[in-house]
C-alpha positions in Angstrom: -18.2 101.7 29.9 -16.9 101.7 33.2 -18.8 99.4 35.5 -21.5 99.7 37.8 -20.7 99.1 41.6 -23.0 98.4 44.5 -22.4 96.9 48.0 -25.7 95.2 49.4 -25.6 93.9 52.9 -28.0 91.4 53.2 -29.6 88.9 50.2 -33.2 91.2 50.4 -31.2 94.2 49.1 -29.9 92.1 46.5 -33.2 90.7 45.0 -35.1 94.2 45.5 -32.5 95.6 43.2 -32.9 92.7 40.7 -36.7 93.0 41.2 -36.6 96.4 39.9 -33.7 95.8 37.4 -36.4 93.4 36.0 -38.9 96.4 35.5 -36.0 97.7 32.6 -36.0 94.4 31.1 -37.3 93.7 27.5 -37.7 91.0 25.3 -34.3 89.2 24.1 -32.1 91.1 26.9 -29.2 88.8 28.2 -28.0 88.6 31.6 -24.8 86.7 32.3 -24.4 86.4 36.1 -20.6 85.3 37.2 -19.0 85.2 40.8 -18.3 83.6 43.8 -20.6 79.8 44.9 -23.3 81.1 46.8 -23.0 85.1 46.3 -26.2 84.9 45.3 -27.0 84.5 41.9 -30.3 82.7 42.1 -31.5 85.1 44.7 -30.5 87.8 42.3 -32.3 85.8 39.5 -35.2 85.6 41.9 -35.9 89.3 42.4 -35.4 89.3 38.7 -38.6 87.4 37.9 -40.5 89.5 40.8 -39.9 92.5 38.1 -40.8 90.8 35.5 -44.2 89.6 37.1 -43.3 86.4 37.5 -45.7 84.8 40.5 -44.2 81.1 40.3 -40.8 79.9 42.7 -37.9 80.4 41.1 -35.2 78.0 42.3 -31.6 77.0 40.4 -32.0 74.7 37.3 -28.2 73.2 38.2 -29.5 69.5 36.9 -32.0 70.7 34.3 -29.8 73.4 33.0 -32.8 75.5 31.6 -36.2 76.6 33.5 -38.9 79.0 32.0 -40.9 81.1 33.7 -43.8 83.2 32.7 -44.6 87.0 33.5 -44.8 89.9 31.8 -41.9 88.7 29.8 -41.0 85.1 29.9 -37.7 84.3 31.8 -35.3 81.9 30.5 -33.1 81.0 33.4 -30.0 78.9 32.4 -27.4 76.7 34.9 -24.8 76.1 32.8 -22.0 74.7 35.5 -22.5 71.1 34.1 -22.6 71.6 30.6 -19.1 70.0 29.9 -18.6 71.2 26.2 -18.8 74.6 25.9 -19.0 74.4 21.7 -22.0 71.8 22.7 -25.2 72.6 20.6 -28.1 73.3 23.0 -30.1 75.6 21.2 -29.2 78.7 23.3 -29.2 81.0 20.4 -33.1 80.5 20.7 -33.5 81.6 23.7 -31.1 84.6 23.6 -32.3 85.7 20.1 -36.0 84.6 21.8 -38.9 86.9 23.0 -38.1 86.7 26.8 -34.9 87.4 29.1 -32.5 85.2 29.4 -30.6 84.6 32.5 -26.9 83.0 32.3 -25.1 81.5 35.2 -21.7 80.6 34.9 -22.1 82.2 31.6 -17.9 82.4 31.2 -18.3 78.5 30.3 -20.4 78.9 27.3 -18.9 82.4 26.2 -18.4 81.8 22.4 -22.2 80.8 22.5 -23.2 83.8 24.1 -24.6 87.0 22.1 -22.2 89.9 21.4 -24.1 92.7 23.7 -24.9 91.1 27.0 -25.3 92.9 30.5 -23.2 90.8 32.8 -23.2 90.7 36.9 -21.1 89.8 39.1 -21.6 88.9 42.6 -19.2 88.8 45.3 -18.9 88.0 49.1 -18.0 91.1 50.5 -16.7 91.7 54.2 -18.3 88.4 56.6 -22.2 87.6 57.0 -24.5 88.2 53.9 -22.8 91.2 52.6 -22.6 91.6 48.7 -20.4 93.6 46.1 -21.9 93.0 43.1 -20.6 94.9 39.9 -22.6 95.3 36.8 -20.4 95.8 33.3 -22.7 96.2 30.6 -21.8 95.4 27.1 -23.4 97.6 24.5 -25.2 100.5 24.2 -28.7 98.9 24.9 -27.4 97.5 28.2 -24.9 100.8 28.7 -28.8 103.0 28.5 -30.3 100.1 30.7 -27.2 101.0 33.3 -27.9 104.5 33.2 -31.4 104.4 33.4 -31.5 102.1 36.6 -28.6 104.0 38.3 -29.8 108.1 37.9 
């Protein structure tokens, strides 16, 4: 399927879009976040959390690898940037197949452990200042339908 592309002028637009996406998410959904350093992966996750009804402050799990938050659905927020061995068994599949939504920052680093179907979201700096280009790449029919709903 052709990727969906958006340009946002500031972090608030990015967060509002992610909040809207959060309203469409279901148990077992997996979102892989990729892109430039400092492009807004954690800001995006904060918006998703709002869309899931999470009121607790969301921040990057850089040094803890996984943080859990509870709202309409549990949110499992992973930052695998510091995972040293991509084949290390850290029990990721339990989260991917669980009752919540899993967001994985730097997901390419554990590509072999990711589920076959997921939504990859790339965030890039765009044209200076706070502008961002966001590309959604749905893999699998669930995520293709999700994107169609989101963009209709």
